[in-house]
N, C-alpha and C positions, 0 to 999 in steps of 0.2 A: 504494500500500500504506500509506504514512504517513497519507494522508487517512482511510482506513478505521480505522486504529489510533487516530488522534486523535479521531474521532467516537465510537468505542467507549469510550475512556477517559472522555470527558465524559459519555456516556450512563450508564455504570456508576456514576460518581460523583454523578450527578444535577445536573450543571452545564449552564447555558444560555449560549450565546454571544450577546453584545449588541454591535452595531456601530453607533454613531451618528456615525461620521466622515462628512464630506461625500461622499466617493467610494465608500466601502466599502473596508476595509483591503486586500483582494486586488487593488484597482485602482491602488494607488500603485506607480509605477515604482521610485522610490527614496525612502527615508525612514529616519529614526532613530525607533525606538519605545522609549519608556521603559516599564518594567514597574514598577508601584508599587501598593500598598506591597509591599515585599519583606522578609518576616519568616520564611519557611519554604522548605524545599526543594520543597514542594508547589507553590509559586508557579511554579517552572520547569516542572513536570510539566503543570499545567493550562494555562498560557499556551502552551507548545509544542503541546499537544494541540489547542488552539483554532486556532492558526496552521496546523498540519498539516491539520486538518479543513477549513479554508478554502482549502487548497492554496496557501498563501503561502510563497514561497521566502525563507528567513531566514538571517541570520548573527547570532551572538551572541558576546559577549566572556566569557571564563572565565579564572579564574586558571590560570596555566601548569601548576601541579601536577596539575590534572585531566586533562591531556592525556598522561599517562604510561601505560605498559602496565598493565593490559590494556584499559582503556576509551578510551584516547586516540584510536585509529583511529575508533571508533564516534562519539565526540563530534565529531571533525572532519567526518565524513560527514554528521552531522546539523546542520552549520552553525557549529560552534564555531571561534572564533578565539582562540588562546592569548595571554594578556597577562601580562607580568611587571610586577606592580604597582609594583615599586621603580624601573622604568625609565619615567618619565613624559615624557621629553623631547620626543618627536615623535608621541605617540599621536594627538592630535587631527588633525594634518596627515596622518599615515599612514592613519587610518581614513577621513577625507574623500577622500583620493586613491583608496583602495580602492573606495569607493562610486562616485565619479565616473568611474573607469576601467572599471567593470563595464559590459558591454554587456547584461547580464541584469538582470532585476528583482531588487532587493535591499532588504530591510528589515533594518536593524541593530538588534538588541534590546539595551538596556542597562538594568540595574536602577538606578533613580534614586538609591537610597541607596548603592549600590556594595557592600552587605553585607547579610546577614540579621540581623546584630546591631543593637542600637539605635544610631542615628546622630543627632546633633543636627541635621544638615542634609543635604540632598541633595548629591551630587557634581555638578560642573558640566560634566563631559566630554560628556554627551549633547547638551547645549545648544551647546557650542562646535563639536562635530563637525557638527551640523546646520547651524549658521550658516556654518561654513567651506565645507561642501559645497553650500550654497545649497538645502537640501531641508527639507521639513516634519518636525516632530516629531509622531508619533502617540502619543496618550495611552492606553497600555494599562493595564488594571487587572484585579485579581482580588479579588472580594468573597466571602470565606468565609461571611459571615453570610447573604447572599442566594443563595449558590451561583451566582454569575454571573461570567463571564470575558469580557473584551472590550476594546473600543476606544471611548473617550469622545469623542474629537475629534481634530482636527489643530491644530497651532500652528506658525506661521511666526515664527522668531526675529526680533526687531526690532533687536537689538544692545544693548538695555537689559536686561542679565541680571537684575538685582534686580527690576525691575518685571515682566518676563516670567515670572520664577519664581513670583511671587505669584499671577499670573493662572493659571498652570498648576496650582500646588498647590491653589488654591481649588476646582478641579474635582474634587479627590479627597476633599473633605469628605463624610462619610457612608459611605465605603467601609471595610468591616471587614476588617483583615488576619487571618491565621491566629493571630498572637500580638499582640493590640492593645497590650500593654505595650512592644513593640519598634517601634511605629509612630513614625517620625520626625516626623510631622505632629501628634502628640498635644499638643504645647506651642506650636504655631504659632498666632498670633492673626491673624485676617483682619478687615479693616475692614468 
């Protein structure tokens, strides 16, 4: 049912799914997927629709306040994992353990910026979770200008966060967010 709903949402909005990952996103057993750029609630709607349309089982992190009545039950059923932002102590290890302990296919989606508001830099949690779990990072994107949603590539963390982040972020050059003024990459200089 979610597959049909996902396809319908994208069709009605005029969006096309693009997948240039080596395996095809639905064929990854375990991965962290970053969603970028993240400037609007529509990012969530179209990204989830694309993943549902491709029948990819997902988990995503959301602020704990979203999981309250009346929508909390539905959000959990759709793959939501509540996060208390002020409690950062074991998040990376807890998420890596959840992924590694799962016997089912699992793609954990994390917005790279961690917020829809302007942020000078990306959060590093997605990277450290993938590195700790020993799994690839799928580079998810939503381009409002071209009406495309999809998956650019996979990236395997090397342990050199600064260098790896530059490589990852460079792949997002030319992608138009819903609100370009909130794009965290607008002031990043690439060599």
